[in-house]
C-alpha positions in Angstrom: 14.1 -202.4 78.9 11.8 -205.4 79.0 8.6 -205.7 76.4 6.0 -204.4 78.7 8.2 -201.4 79.0 8.6 -201.0 75.3 4.7 -201.9 74.7 4.2 -199.0 77.2 6.5 -196.5 75.5 5.2 -197.3 71.7 1.5 -197.5 73.1 2.2 -193.7 74.6 4.1 -192.5 71.6 1.0 -193.7 69.0 -1.8 -192.2 71.6 0.1 -188.8 71.6 1.2 -188.1 67.9 0.9 -191.3 65.7 -2.5 -192.1 66.6 -4.1 -188.2 65.8 -2.1 -188.2 62.8 -3.1 -191.4 61.7 -7.1 -190.8 62.6 -7.1 -187.4 60.6 -6.1 -188.6 57.4 -8.0 -191.7 57.5 -11.3 -190.0 58.1 -10.3 -187.7 55.1 -10.9 -190.8 53.0 -14.1 -191.0 55.0 -15.2 -187.8 54.0 -14.4 -187.7 50.6 -16.6 -191.1 50.3 -19.2 -191.2 53.3 -20.7 -194.4 52.4 -22.4 -197.4 54.4 -19.7 -199.6 53.9 -16.8 -196.9 54.4 -18.4 -196.3 57.8 -18.7 -199.7 59.0 -15.3 -200.2 57.9 -14.5 -197.2 60.1 -16.4 -198.3 62.9 -14.8 -201.9 62.8 -11.5 -200.5 62.8 -11.5 -198.2 65.7 -13.2 -200.7 67.7 -10.5 -203.2 67.0 -7.6 -200.8 67.6 -9.0 -199.3 71.0 -9.4 -202.8 72.6 -5.9 -203.6 71.0 -4.6 -200.7 72.7 -6.5 -201.3 76.0 -5.5 -204.8 76.2 -1.7 -203.7 75.6 -2.0 -200.8 78.3 -3.7 -203.3 80.8 -1.0 -205.9 80.1 1.9 -203.4 80.5 0.5 -202.2 83.7 -1.9 -204.1 85.0 -5.8 -203.4 85.3 -5.8 -202.1 88.6 -2.8 -199.8 87.9 -5.3 -198.1 85.6 -8.6 -198.2 87.2 -8.1 -196.2 90.6 -6.5 -193.1 91.4 -3.7 -194.8 93.8 -3.1 -197.2 90.9 -2.1 -194.2 88.8 0.2 -192.7 91.7 -2.4 -189.7 92.2 -3.2 -188.5 95.7 -6.7 -187.4 96.2 -5.9 -186.2 99.8 -5.9 -182.4 98.5 -9.8 -182.7 97.8 -10.7 -183.5 100.9 -8.4 -180.7 102.5 -10.0 -178.3 100.1 -13.7 -178.8 100.3 -14.0 -175.8 97.7 -12.3 -177.9 95.2 -14.5 -180.8 95.8 -17.5 -178.8 95.3 -16.1 -176.9 92.2 -15.4 -180.2 90.1 -18.9 -181.2 91.5 -20.5 -178.5 89.7 -18.7 -178.6 86.7 -19.6 -182.6 86.2 -23.2 -181.7 87.2 -23.0 -179.0 84.5 -21.6 -181.3 81.8 -23.9 -184.2 82.6 -26.9 -181.9 82.0 -25.8 -180.4 78.7 -24.5 -183.4 77.2 -26.6 -186.4 77.5 -29.5 -185.3 79.5 -30.6 -181.9 77.7 -30.6 -182.9 73.9 -32.5 -186.1 74.9 -35.1 -184.3 76.9 -35.3 -181.6 73.8 -35.9 -184.9 71.5 -38.7 -185.9 74.1 -40.5 -183.1 74.3 -40.1 -181.6 70.5 -39.5 -184.4 68.2 -41.0 -187.5 69.7 -43.3 -188.2 66.8 -41.0 -187.1 63.8 -39.6 -190.3 62.1 -36.5 -188.6 61.3 -34.5 -186.2 63.2 -31.1 -184.3 62.0 -30.4 -181.4 64.2 -28.2 -178.9 62.6 -25.7 -179.3 65.2 -24.6 -182.7 63.8 -24.9 -181.7 60.1 -20.9 -181.5 60.0 -20.8 -185.0 61.4 -22.8 -186.6 59.0 -20.1 -188.7 57.0 -19.3 -190.0 60.5 -22.8 -190.7 61.8 -25.0 -193.8 61.2 -27.6 -193.6 58.5 -29.2 -197.2 58.9 -30.1 -200.1 61.2 -26.9 -202.0 61.0 -24.9 -199.0 61.1 -26.5 -197.7 64.4 -25.7 -201.1 65.8 -21.8 -201.3 64.8 -22.0 -197.4 66.0 -23.5 -198.6 69.8 -20.7 -200.8 69.9 -18.2 -198.1 69.0 -19.9 -196.2 71.6 -19.6 -198.8 74.5 -16.0 -199.3 73.3 -15.0 -196.0 73.6 -16.4 -195.4 76.9 -14.6 -198.3 78.4 -11.2 -198.2 76.3 -10.8 -194.4 75.7 -11.4 -194.0 79.9 -8.5 -196.8 79.9 -6.1 -195.3 77.6 -6.6 -191.3 78.3 -7.5 -191.0 81.7 -5.9 -194.5 83.0 -2.8 -195.2 81.0 -1.6 -191.7 80.0 -2.3 -190.2 83.4 0.0 -193.0 84.7 2.2 -192.6 82.0 3.3 -188.9 82.2 2.4 -188.5 85.9 4.8 -191.5 87.2 7.3 -193.6 85.4 8.9 -192.6 83.3 8.0 -188.8 82.8 7.0 -187.7 86.4 5.4 -184.7 85.1 3.4 -182.9 87.5 -0.3 -183.4 88.0 -1.5 -180.0 86.0 0.9 -180.8 83.0 -0.1 -184.4 82.9 -3.9 -183.7 83.1 -3.3 -181.1 80.1 -1.3 -183.0 78.1 -3.5 -185.9 78.3 -6.7 -184.3 77.6 -4.6 -182.7 74.6 -3.9 -186.1 73.1 -7.6 -186.5 73.8 -8.7 -183.8 71.8 -6.4 -184.5 68.7 -8.0 -187.8 68.5 -11.4 -185.8 67.4 -9.6 -183.6 64.8 -11.9 -185.5 62.6 -14.7 -183.4 64.1 -12.8 -180.0 63.0 -11.0 -177.7 65.4 -14.1 -176.8 67.7 -14.7 -180.4 67.7 -11.4 -181.1 69.0 -11.1 -178.5 71.8 -14.7 -179.7 73.0 -13.3 -183.0 73.3 -10.1 -182.2 74.7 -12.8 -180.4 77.3 -14.9 -183.1 77.7 -11.4 -184.9 78.7 -10.8 -182.6 81.5 -14.5 -183.2 83.2 -13.8 -186.8 82.8 -10.8 -186.3 84.4 -12.4 -184.4 87.4 -15.1 -187.4 87.7 -11.9 -189.6 88.1 -10.7 -187.2 91.0 -14.0 -187.1 92.6 -15.0 -191.1 92.8 -11.3 -192.2 92.9 -11.6 -194.8 90.1 -12.7 -194.8 86.3 -16.0 -196.4 86.6 -18.6 -193.7 86.5 -16.2 -192.1 83.9 -16.7 -194.7 81.8 -20.6 -195.5 82.2 -21.2 -191.2 81.4 -18.7 -191.3 78.5 -20.7 -194.6 76.9 -24.0 -192.8 77.9 -22.9 -189.5 76.1 -22.0 -191.5 73.1 -25.0 -193.5 72.8 -27.6 -190.5 73.4 -26.8 -189.4 70.2 -28.9 -192.2 68.7 -31.5 -190.9 70.2 -31.5 -187.7 68.3 -29.9 -188.6 65.2 -32.1 -190.5 62.9 -31.6 -189.6 59.3 -33.4 -190.8 56.4 -32.3 -194.5 55.4 -29.7 -194.6 52.7 -28.9 -197.2 50.0 -26.5 -199.6 52.0 -24.6 -200.4 48.7 -23.8 -197.2 48.0 
């Protein structure tokens, strides 16, 4: 086994098992002490490990092997042979886009555009994680862009390739489900419902990959969805030294 294969195996182990456990316990500290300093540390830490993991995945497989269906060893021919499947995926993707980045932003623009502070009830449980100052918002934006690029490369690129081709060679359905479950597990800090929602979102991003044939649209939508939070989460500023 060469160095690249060792890195690939370790990365898969981290993404599927070690990472979710580490992140779950790490965010418990953030929940107990949701200070600005703790949030900034968490943002930076997450940005660093995502980029390191994505670079390792590209080094072990090659960027092209992670970016396209062909590189992942997945054939999209069945979508063209069964047009109903293509339309079903297209409708699901459209609903996701409408309900995630579009609808919340439109609601803010219509109902709350004149309010200096917006703290939706649906996001209250994530207050410990969400930014509360200008500096935090800038780092959170960097985290959103990083997540859009790196998480798509890792969970829709690297893991799909690892599970579907060498060394495991699982069927496509199991590959998609396990990858989505791994992605959801990395969001356990949002609670059980948040993890399930993230797992469902992973299925949508995989559908985008299957329809478009590459990760570009998923990367852009992923980043835009995360960044849209900044438009409808504008809490009252807090003391940066807390």
